[in-house]
PDB file as gemmi writes it, atoms N, CA and C in Angstrom:
CRYST1    1.000    1.000    1.000  90.00  90.00  90.00 P 1                      
ATOM      1  N   MET A   1      70.653 108.993  89.615  1.00  0.00           N  
ATOM      2  CA  MET A   1      71.308 110.054  88.899  1.00  0.00           C  
ATOM      3  C   MET A   1      72.829 109.944  88.985  1.00  0.00           C  
ATOM      4  N   TYR A   2      73.358 109.457  90.095  1.00  0.00           N  
ATOM      5  CA  TYR A   2      74.798 109.367  90.277  1.00  0.00           C  
ATOM      6  C   TYR A   2      75.264 107.917  90.239  1.00  0.00           C  
ATOM      7  N   GLU A   3      74.640 107.125  89.349  1.00  0.00           N  
ATOM      8  CA  GLU A   3      74.952 105.701  89.261  1.00  0.00           C  
ATOM      9  C   GLU A   3      76.426 105.464  88.970  1.00  0.00           C  
ATOM     10  N   ARG A   4      77.003 106.362  88.207  1.00  0.00           N  
ATOM     11  CA  ARG A   4      78.420 106.226  87.870  1.00  0.00           C  
ATOM     12  C   ARG A   4      79.264 106.063  89.131  1.00  0.00           C  
ATOM     13  N   PHE A   5      78.852 106.709  90.194  1.00  0.00           N  
ATOM     14  CA  PHE A   5      79.586 106.658  91.443  1.00  0.00           C  
ATOM     15  C   PHE A   5      79.023 105.617  92.405  1.00  0.00           C  
ATOM     16  N   GLY A   6      78.022 104.859  91.958  1.00  0.00           N  
ATOM     17  CA  GLY A   6      77.426 103.848  92.815  1.00  0.00           C  
ATOM     18  C   GLY A   6      76.614 104.432  93.954  1.00  0.00           C  
ATOM     19  N   ARG A   7      76.083 105.626  93.750  1.00  0.00           N  
ATOM     20  CA  ARG A   7      75.317 106.293  94.807  1.00  0.00           C  
ATOM     21  C   ARG A   7      74.021 106.861  94.223  1.00  0.00           C  
ATOM     22  N   ASP A   8      73.029 107.004  95.091  1.00  0.00           N  
ATOM     23  CA  ASP A   8      71.786 107.637  94.684  1.00  0.00           C  
ATOM     24  C   ASP A   8      71.907 109.159  94.709  1.00  0.00           C  
ATOM     25  N   GLU A   9      72.834 109.663  95.517  1.00  0.00           N  
ATOM     26  CA  GLU A   9      73.029 111.101  95.621  1.00  0.00           C  
ATOM     27  C   GLU A   9      74.487 111.375  95.944  1.00  0.00           C  
ATOM     28  N   LEU A  10      74.913 112.588  95.687  1.00  0.00           N  
ATOM     29  CA  LEU A  10      76.291 112.952  95.995  1.00  0.00           C  
ATOM     30  C   LEU A  10      76.468 113.128  97.493  1.00  0.00           C  
ATOM     31  N   ILE A  11      77.668 112.845  97.953  1.00  0.00           N  
ATOM     32  CA  ILE A  11      77.994 113.040  99.364  1.00  0.00           C  
ATOM     33  C   ILE A  11      78.101 114.539  99.623  1.00  0.00           C  
ATOM     34  N   GLN A  12      77.542 114.974 100.733  1.00  0.00           N  
ATOM     35  CA  GLN A  12      77.636 116.379 101.101  1.00  0.00           C  
ATOM     36  C   GLN A  12      79.076 116.723 101.464  1.00  0.00           C  
ATOM     37  N   GLU A  13      79.501 117.924 101.127  1.00  0.00           N  
ATOM     38  CA  GLU A  13      80.823 118.373 101.537  1.00  0.00           C  
ATOM     39  C   GLU A  13      80.845 118.478 103.051  1.00  0.00           C  
ATOM     40  N   PRO A  14      81.988 118.167 103.649  1.00  0.00           N  
ATOM     41  CA  PRO A  14      82.073 118.275 105.109  1.00  0.00           C  
ATOM     42  C   PRO A  14      82.000 119.732 105.549  1.00  0.00           C  
ATOM     43  N   GLU A  15      81.557 119.925 106.782  1.00  0.00           N  
ATOM     44  CA  GLU A  15      81.560 121.274 107.342  1.00  0.00           C  
ATOM     45  C   GLU A  15      82.986 121.593 107.750  1.00  0.00           C  
ATOM     46  N   ILE A  16      83.490 122.696 107.273  1.00  0.00           N  
ATOM     47  CA  ILE A  16      84.851 123.111 107.573  1.00  0.00           C  
ATOM     48  C   ILE A  16      84.786 124.234 108.601  1.00  0.00           C  
ATOM     49  N   PRO A  17      85.510 124.072 109.726  1.00  0.00           N  
ATOM     50  CA  PRO A  17      85.528 125.158 110.707  1.00  0.00           C  
ATOM     51  C   PRO A  17      86.108 126.429 110.081  1.00  0.00           C  
ATOM     52  N   GLU A  18      85.675 127.556 110.566  1.00  0.00           N  
ATOM     53  CA  GLU A  18      86.131 128.833 110.018  1.00  0.00           C  
ATOM     54  C   GLU A  18      87.657 128.920 109.990  1.00  0.00           C  
ATOM     55  N   GLU A  19      88.312 128.373 111.008  1.00  0.00           N  
ATOM     56  CA  GLU A  19      89.773 128.428 111.084  1.00  0.00           C  
ATOM     57  C   GLU A  19      90.438 127.636 109.964  1.00  0.00           C  
ATOM     58  N   GLY A  20      89.732 126.667 109.395  1.00  0.00           N  
ATOM     59  CA  GLY A  20      90.316 125.824 108.364  1.00  0.00           C  
ATOM     60  C   GLY A  20      89.902 126.174 106.947  1.00  0.00           C  
ATOM     61  N   GLU A  21      89.039 127.168 106.800  1.00  0.00           N  
ATOM     62  CA  GLU A  21      88.520 127.500 105.468  1.00  0.00           C  
ATOM     63  C   GLU A  21      89.614 127.902 104.489  1.00  0.00           C  
ATOM     64  N   SER A  22      90.607 128.647 104.954  1.00  0.00           N  
ATOM     65  CA  SER A  22      91.663 129.091 104.033  1.00  0.00           C  
ATOM     66  C   SER A  22      92.504 127.909 103.556  1.00  0.00           C  
ATOM     67  N   LEU A  23      92.762 126.936 104.438  1.00  0.00           N  
ATOM     68  CA  LEU A  23      93.523 125.749 104.026  1.00  0.00           C  
ATOM     69  C   LEU A  23      92.700 124.873 103.089  1.00  0.00           C  
ATOM     70  N   TRP A  24      91.413 124.764 103.351  1.00  0.00           N  
ATOM     71  CA  TRP A  24      90.515 123.998 102.483  1.00  0.00           C  
ATOM     72  C   TRP A  24      90.526 124.607 101.076  1.00  0.00           C  
ATOM     73  N   ALA A  25      90.400 125.923 101.010  1.00  0.00           N  
ATOM     74  CA  ALA A  25      90.414 126.616  99.719  1.00  0.00           C  
ATOM     75  C   ALA A  25      91.771 126.463  99.037  1.00  0.00           C  
ATOM     76  N   ALA A  26      92.849 126.585  99.801  1.00  0.00           N  
ATOM     77  CA  ALA A  26      94.198 126.444  99.232  1.00  0.00           C  
ATOM     78  C   ALA A  26      94.386 125.053  98.644  1.00  0.00           C  
ATOM     79  N   PHE A  27      93.941 124.030  99.376  1.00  0.00           N  
ATOM     80  CA  PHE A  27      94.091 122.664  98.878  1.00  0.00           C  
ATOM     81  C   PHE A  27      93.384 122.494  97.540  1.00  0.00           C  
ATOM     82  N   TRP A  28      92.150 122.965  97.426  1.00  0.00           N  
ATOM     83  CA  TRP A  28      91.399 122.774  96.187  1.00  0.00           C  
ATOM     84  C   TRP A  28      91.957 123.610  95.037  1.00  0.00           C  
ATOM     85  N   LEU A  29      92.533 124.767  95.338  1.00  0.00           N  
ATOM     86  CA  LEU A  29      93.211 125.540  94.288  1.00  0.00           C  
ATOM     87  C   LEU A  29      94.449 124.795  93.791  1.00  0.00           C  
ATOM     88  N   LEU A  30      95.234 124.262  94.723  1.00  0.00           N  
ATOM     89  CA  LEU A  30      96.409 123.473  94.345  1.00  0.00           C  
ATOM     90  C   LEU A  30      95.992 122.215  93.592  1.00  0.00           C  
ATOM     91  N   ASN A  31      94.928 121.589  94.031  1.00  0.00           N  
ATOM     92  CA  ASN A  31      94.452 120.349  93.414  1.00  0.00           C  
ATOM     93  C   ASN A  31      94.103 120.555  91.937  1.00  0.00           C  
ATOM     94  N   ARG A  32      93.538 121.702  91.616  1.00  0.00           N  
ATOM     95  CA  ARG A  32      93.152 121.976  90.222  1.00  0.00           C  
ATOM     96  C   ARG A  32      94.347 122.029  89.287  1.00  0.00           C  
ATOM     97  N   ARG A  33      95.530 122.277  89.811  1.00  0.00           N  
ATOM     98  CA  ARG A  33      96.737 122.413  88.991  1.00  0.00           C  
ATOM     99  C   ARG A  33      97.710 121.252  89.167  1.00  0.00           C  
ATOM    100  N   ARG A  34      97.287 120.204  89.840  1.00  0.00           N  
ATOM    101  CA  ARG A  34      98.210 119.090  90.100  1.00  0.00           C  
ATOM    102  C   ARG A  34      98.540 118.364  88.815  1.00  0.00           C  
ATOM    103  N   PRO A  35      99.763 117.841  88.709  1.00  0.00           N  
ATOM    104  CA  PRO A  35     100.131 117.077  87.509  1.00  0.00           C  
ATOM    105  C   PRO A  35      99.433 115.718  87.475  1.00  0.00           C  
ATOM    106  N   GLN A  36      99.184 115.244  86.274  1.00  0.00           N  
ATOM    107  CA  GLN A  36      98.585 113.925  86.063  1.00  0.00           C  
ATOM    108  C   GLN A  36      99.653 112.982  85.529  1.00  0.00           C  
ATOM    109  N   GLY A  37      99.640 111.763  86.020  1.00  0.00           N  
ATOM    110  CA  GLY A  37     100.571 110.754  85.538  1.00  0.00           C  
ATOM    111  C   GLY A  37      99.830 109.628  84.841  1.00  0.00           C  
ATOM    112  N   MET A  38     100.551 108.562  84.544  1.00  0.00           N  
ATOM    113  CA  MET A  38      99.953 107.404  83.871  1.00  0.00           C  
ATOM    114  C   MET A  38      98.834 106.780  84.702  1.00  0.00           C  
ATOM    115  N   ASN A  39      98.968 106.851  86.019  1.00  0.00           N  
ATOM    116  CA  ASN A  39      97.985 106.230  86.905  1.00  0.00           C  
ATOM    117  C   ASN A  39      97.094 107.248  87.602  1.00  0.00           C  
ATOM    118  N   GLY A  40      96.992 108.430  87.037  1.00  0.00           N  
ATOM    119  CA  GLY A  40      96.117 109.433  87.625  1.00  0.00           C  
ATOM    120  C   GLY A  40      96.885 110.574  88.260  1.00  0.00           C  
ATOM    121  N   PRO A  41      96.241 111.268  89.192  1.00  0.00           N  
ATOM    122  CA  PRO A  41      96.848 112.449  89.792  1.00  0.00           C  
ATOM    123  C   PRO A  41      98.103 112.105  90.590  1.00  0.00           C  
ATOM    124  N   GLN A  42      99.088 112.979  90.502  1.00  0.00           N  
ATOM    125  CA  GLN A  42     100.325 112.830  91.257  1.00  0.00           C  
ATOM    126  C   GLN A  42     100.220 113.626  92.555  1.00  0.00           C  
ATOM    127  N   PRO A  43     100.965 113.223  93.579  1.00  0.00           N  
ATOM    128  CA  PRO A  43     100.940 113.988  94.834  1.00  0.00           C  
ATOM    129  C   PRO A  43     101.429 115.421  94.624  1.00  0.00           C  
ATOM    130  N   LEU A  44     100.875 116.328  95.403  1.00  0.00           N  
ATOM    131  CA  LEU A  44     101.374 117.698  95.387  1.00  0.00           C  
ATOM    132  C   LEU A  44     102.784 117.697  95.965  1.00  0.00           C  
ATOM    133  N   THR A  45     103.658 118.484  95.374  1.00  0.00           N  
ATOM    134  CA  THR A  45     105.033 118.553  95.871  1.00  0.00           C  
ATOM    135  C   THR A  45     105.217 119.822  96.696  1.00  0.00           C  
ATOM    136  N   TYR A  46     106.265 119.807  97.524  1.00  0.00           N  
ATOM    137  CA  TYR A  46     106.579 121.008  98.293  1.00  0.00           C  
ATOM    138  C   TYR A  46     106.909 122.164  97.356  1.00  0.00           C  
ATOM    139  N   ALA A  47     107.562 121.869  96.243  1.00  0.00           N  
ATOM    140  CA  ALA A  47     107.895 122.920  95.273  1.00  0.00           C  
ATOM    141  C   ALA A  47     106.629 123.559  94.703  1.00  0.00           C  
ATOM    142  N   GLU A  48     105.616 122.754  94.411  1.00  0.00           N  
ATOM    143  CA  GLU A  48     104.353 123.296  93.886  1.00  0.00           C  
ATOM    144  C   GLU A  48     103.655 124.155  94.935  1.00  0.00           C  
ATOM    145  N   ILE A  49     103.675 123.682  96.179  1.00  0.00           N  
ATOM    146  CA  ILE A  49     103.052 124.450  97.264  1.00  0.00           C  
ATOM    147  C   ILE A  49     103.804 125.763  97.464  1.00  0.00           C  
ATOM    148  N   ALA A  50     105.150 125.702  97.451  1.00  0.00           N  
ATOM    149  CA  ALA A  50     105.962 126.910  97.628  1.00  0.00           C  
ATOM    150  C   ALA A  50     105.729 127.895  96.485  1.00  0.00           C  
ATOM    151  N   SER A  51     105.656 127.394  95.267  1.00  0.00           N  
ATOM    152  CA  SER A  51     105.406 128.272  94.115  1.00  0.00           C  
ATOM    153  C   SER A  51     104.041 128.929  94.223  1.00  0.00           C  
ATOM    154  N   TRP A  52     103.029 128.140  94.583  1.00  0.00           N  
ATOM    155  CA  TRP A  52     101.680 128.680  94.742  1.00  0.00           C  
ATOM    156  C   TRP A  52     101.688 129.774  95.809  1.00  0.00           C  
ATOM    157  N   SER A  53     102.353 129.499  96.927  1.00  0.00           N  
ATOM    158  CA  SER A  53     102.418 130.465  98.019  1.00  0.00           C  
ATOM    159  C   SER A  53     103.092 131.759  97.566  1.00  0.00           C  
ATOM    160  N   ARG A  54     104.190 131.628  96.856  1.00  0.00           N  
ATOM    161  CA  ARG A  54     104.929 132.790  96.365  1.00  0.00           C  
ATOM    162  C   ARG A  54     104.094 133.591  95.352  1.00  0.00           C  
ATOM    163  N   LEU A  55     103.446 132.892  94.427  1.00  0.00           N  
ATOM    164  CA  LEU A  55     102.678 133.568  93.375  1.00  0.00           C  
ATOM    165  C   LEU A  55     101.407 134.237  93.886  1.00  0.00           C  
ATOM    166  N   THR A  56     100.781 133.636  94.890  1.00  0.00           N  
ATOM    167  CA  THR A  56      99.524 134.191  95.400  1.00  0.00           C  
ATOM    168  C   THR A  56      99.724 135.141  96.572  1.00  0.00           C  
ATOM    169  N   GLY A  57     100.910 135.102  97.180  1.00  0.00           N  
ATOM    170  CA  GLY A  57     101.145 135.923  98.364  1.00  0.00           C  
ATOM    171  C   GLY A  57     100.582 135.316  99.630  1.00  0.00           C  
ATOM    172  N   GLU A  58     100.060 134.098  99.535  1.00  0.00           N  
ATOM    173  CA  GLU A  58      99.533 133.392 100.708  1.00  0.00           C  
ATOM    174  C   GLU A  58     100.702 132.796 101.487  1.00  0.00           C  
ATOM    175  N   ILE A  59     100.929 133.283 102.678  1.00  0.00           N  
ATOM    176  CA  ILE A  59     102.028 132.779 103.498  1.00  0.00           C  
ATOM    177  C   ILE A  59     101.511 131.607 104.320  1.00  0.00           C  
ATOM    178  N   LEU A  60     102.193 130.470 104.187  1.00  0.00           N  
ATOM    179  CA  LEU A  60     101.793 129.262 104.908  1.00  0.00           C  
ATOM    180  C   LEU A  60     102.814 128.930 105.986  1.00  0.00           C  
ATOM    181  N   LEU A  61     102.324 128.596 107.160  1.00  0.00           N  
ATOM    182  CA  LEU A  61     103.190 128.109 108.231  1.00  0.00           C  
ATOM    183  C   LEU A  61     103.562 126.660 107.955  1.00  0.00           C  
ATOM    184  N   ARG A  62     104.649 126.190 108.579  1.00  0.00           N  
ATOM    185  CA  ARG A  62     105.045 124.779 108.421  1.00  0.00           C  
ATOM    186  C   ARG A  62     103.893 123.846 108.748  1.00  0.00           C  
ATOM    187  N   GLU A  63     103.188 124.163 109.824  1.00  0.00           N  
ATOM    188  CA  GLU A  63     102.075 123.317 110.246  1.00  0.00           C  
ATOM    189  C   GLU A  63     100.976 123.283 109.188  1.00  0.00           C  
ATOM    190  N   GLU A  64     100.754 124.405 108.524  1.00  0.00           N  
ATOM    191  CA  GLU A  64      99.725 124.466 107.488  1.00  0.00           C  
ATOM    192  C   GLU A  64     100.138 123.672 106.253  1.00  0.00           C  
ATOM    193  N   ILE A  65     101.418 123.698 105.934  1.00  0.00           N  
ATOM    194  CA  ILE A  65     101.911 122.888 104.820  1.00  0.00           C  
ATOM    195  C   ILE A  65     101.724 121.414 105.136  1.00  0.00           C  
ATOM    196  N   THR A  66     101.987 121.033 106.380  1.00  0.00           N  
ATOM    197  CA  THR A  66     101.773 119.644 106.800  1.00  0.00           C  
ATOM    198  C   THR A  66     100.303 119.267 106.667  1.00  0.00           C  
ATOM    199  N   ILE A  67      99.415 120.165 107.052  1.00  0.00           N  
ATOM    200  CA  ILE A  67      97.979 119.893 106.931  1.00  0.00           C  
ATOM    201  C   ILE A  67      97.602 119.711 105.462  1.00  0.00           C  
ATOM    202  N   ILE A  68      98.102 120.567 104.584  1.00  0.00           N  
ATOM    203  CA  ILE A  68      97.786 120.454 103.154  1.00  0.00           C  
ATOM    204  C   ILE A  68      98.311 119.142 102.593  1.00  0.00           C  
ATOM    205  N   THR A  69      99.532 118.747 102.965  1.00  0.00           N  
ATOM    206  CA  THR A  69     100.062 117.477 102.448  1.00  0.00           C  
ATOM    207  C   THR A  69      99.300 116.291 103.035  1.00  0.00           C  
ATOM    208  N   ASP A  70      98.850 116.396 104.282  1.00  0.00           N  
ATOM    209  CA  ASP A  70      98.009 115.334 104.857  1.00  0.00           C  
ATOM    210  C   ASP A  70      96.667 115.255 104.131  1.00  0.00           C  
ATOM    211  N   MET A  71      96.094 116.404 103.802  1.00  0.00           N  
ATOM    212  CA  MET A  71      94.850 116.426 103.032  1.00  0.00           C  
ATOM    213  C   MET A  71      95.061 115.777 101.670  1.00  0.00           C  
ATOM    214  N   ASP A  72      96.207 116.071 101.057  1.00  0.00           N  
ATOM    215  CA  ASP A  72      96.518 115.502  99.752  1.00  0.00           C  
ATOM    216  C   ASP A  72      96.652 113.988  99.844  1.00  0.00           C  
ATOM    217  N   ASP A  73      97.336 113.504 100.877  1.00  0.00           N  
ATOM    218  CA  ASP A  73      97.467 112.053 101.065  1.00  0.00           C  
ATOM    219  C   ASP A  73      96.094 111.401 101.212  1.00  0.00           C  
ATOM    220  N   ALA A  74      95.222 112.024 102.012  1.00  0.00           N  
ATOM    221  CA  ALA A  74      93.879 111.475 102.216  1.00  0.00           C  
ATOM    222  C   ALA A  74      93.078 111.508 100.914  1.00  0.00           C  
ATOM    223  N   TYR A  75      93.204 112.579 100.151  1.00  0.00           N  
ATOM    224  CA  TYR A  75      92.503 112.704  98.869  1.00  0.00           C  
ATOM    225  C   TYR A  75      92.947 111.605  97.909  1.00  0.00           C  
ATOM    226  N   LEU A  76      94.264 111.430  97.769  1.00  0.00           N  
ATOM    227  CA  LEU A  76      94.776 110.412  96.848  1.00  0.00           C  
ATOM    228  C   LEU A  76      94.395 109.008  97.304  1.00  0.00           C  
ATOM    229  N   ASP A  77      94.386 108.770  98.623  1.00  0.00           N  
ATOM    230  CA  ASP A  77      93.980 107.468  99.150  1.00  0.00           C  
ATOM    231  C   ASP A  77      92.509 107.195  98.836  1.00  0.00           C  
ATOM    232  N   ALA A  78      91.651 108.190  99.058  1.00  0.00           N  
ATOM    233  CA  ALA A  78      90.222 108.025  98.764  1.00  0.00           C  
ATOM    234  C   ALA A  78      89.995 107.811  97.271  1.00  0.00           C  
ATOM    235  N   LEU A  79      90.726 108.535  96.442  1.00  0.00           N  
ATOM    236  CA  LEU A  79      90.606 108.383  94.995  1.00  0.00           C  
ATOM    237  C   LEU A  79      91.044 106.991  94.559  1.00  0.00           C  
ATOM    238  N   SER A  80      92.121 106.499  95.150  1.00  0.00           N  
ATOM    239  CA  SER A  80      92.614 105.158  94.830  1.00  0.00           C  
ATOM    240  C   SER A  80      91.585 104.091  95.201  1.00  0.00           C  
ATOM    241  N   LYS A  81      90.986 104.233  96.380  1.00  0.00           N  
ATOM    242  CA  LYS A  81      89.963 103.275  96.816  1.00  0.00           C  
ATOM    243  C   LYS A  81      88.744 103.331  95.900  1.00  0.00           C  
ATOM    244  N   GLU A  82      88.361 104.530  95.488  1.00  0.00           N  
ATOM    245  CA  GLU A  82      87.214 104.686  94.590  1.00  0.00           C  
ATOM    246  C   GLU A  82      87.496 104.027  93.241  1.00  0.00           C  
ATOM    247  N   ARG A  83      88.686 104.235  92.727  1.00  0.00           N  
ATOM    248  CA  ARG A  83      89.049 103.626  91.442  1.00  0.00           C  
ATOM    249  C   ARG A  83      89.117 102.108  91.548  1.00  0.00           C  
ATOM    250  N   GLU A  84      89.629 101.593  92.646  1.00  0.00           N  
ATOM    251  CA  GLU A  84      89.693 100.142  92.830  1.00  0.00           C  
ATOM    252  C   GLU A  84      88.288  99.560  92.911  1.00  0.00           C  
ATOM    253  N   ALA A  85      87.394 100.220  93.639  1.00  0.00           N  
ATOM    254  CA  ALA A  85      86.009  99.752  93.732  1.00  0.00           C  
ATOM    255  C   ALA A  85      85.357  99.759  92.353  1.00  0.00           C  
ATOM    256  N   GLN A  86      85.634 100.785  91.566  1.00  0.00           N  
ATOM    257  CA  GLN A  86      85.079 100.864  90.212  1.00  0.00           C  
ATOM    258  C   GLN A  86      85.643  99.755  89.333  1.00  0.00           C  
ATOM    259  N   ARG A  87      86.948  99.492  89.477  1.00  0.00           N  
ATOM    260  CA  ARG A  87      87.581  98.430  88.693  1.00  0.00           C  
ATOM    261  C   ARG A  87      86.962  97.083  89.025  1.00  0.00           C  
ATOM    262  N   VAL A  88      86.769  96.799  90.299  1.00  0.00           N  
ATOM    263  CA  VAL A  88      86.169  95.535  90.727  1.00  0.00           C  
ATOM    264  C   VAL A  88      84.738  95.434  90.213  1.00  0.00           C  
ATOM    265  N   ALA A  89      83.990  96.536  90.289  1.00  0.00           N  
ATOM    266  CA  ALA A  89      82.598  96.528  89.821  1.00  0.00           C  
ATOM    267  C   ALA A  89      82.507  96.295  88.318  1.00  0.00           C  
ATOM    268  N   ASN A  90      83.531  96.708  87.588  1.00  0.00           N  
ATOM    269  CA  ASN A  90      83.518  96.562  86.131  1.00  0.00           C  
ATOM    270  C   ASN A  90      84.054  95.224  85.645  1.00  0.00           C  
ATOM    271  N   GLU A  91      84.651  94.440  86.553  1.00  0.00           N  
ATOM    272  CA  GLU A  91      85.175  93.137  86.133  1.00  0.00           C  
ATOM    273  C   GLU A  91      84.026  92.227  85.736  1.00  0.00           C  
ATOM    274  N   LYS A  92      84.246  91.494  84.701  1.00  0.00           N  
ATOM    275  CA  LYS A  92      83.216  90.561  84.231  1.00  0.00           C  
ATOM    276  C   LYS A  92      83.407  89.224  84.934  1.00  0.00           C  
ATOM    277  N   PRO A  93      82.310  88.569  85.332  1.00  0.00           N  
ATOM    278  CA  PRO A  93      82.421  87.253  85.958  1.00  0.00           C  
ATOM    279  C   PRO A  93      83.073  86.256  84.995  1.00  0.00           C  
ATOM    280  N   GLY A  94      83.907  85.404  85.548  1.00  0.00           N  
ATOM    281  CA  GLY A  94      84.531  84.360  84.745  1.00  0.00           C  
ATOM    282  C   GLY A  94      85.871  84.750  84.164  1.00  0.00           C  
ATOM    283  N   LYS A  95      86.225  86.045  84.260  1.00  0.00           N  
ATOM    284  CA  LYS A  95      87.544  86.462  83.771  1.00  0.00           C  
ATOM    285  C   LYS A  95      88.527  86.343  84.915  1.00  0.00           C  
ATOM    286  N   GLY A  96      89.707  85.946  84.609  1.00  0.00           N  
ATOM    287  CA  GLY A  96      90.641  85.817  85.704  1.00  0.00           C  
ATOM    288  C   GLY A  96      91.952  86.125  85.290  1.00  0.00           C  
TER     289      GLY A  96                                                      
END                                                                             
């Protein structure tokens, strides 16, 4: 069913500790509004995080902003690896 992703089933979402649920939710809300570039999603900027915080009233500590940007880096890295694996899988033999 999930052949497009090279899997028989989708990966389960990780268990998020209760203390991290608000940051997990914040990251995915920010992710839905991230800008797209020629090569896919662009990194979240501090300005975007600050605007989101101001507009929603969600006050973030410096440490929480660091966690969100680390999550974003990991997300973009995983997405890049997934796209590279897909590109390699789609290459035709004999082309160089």
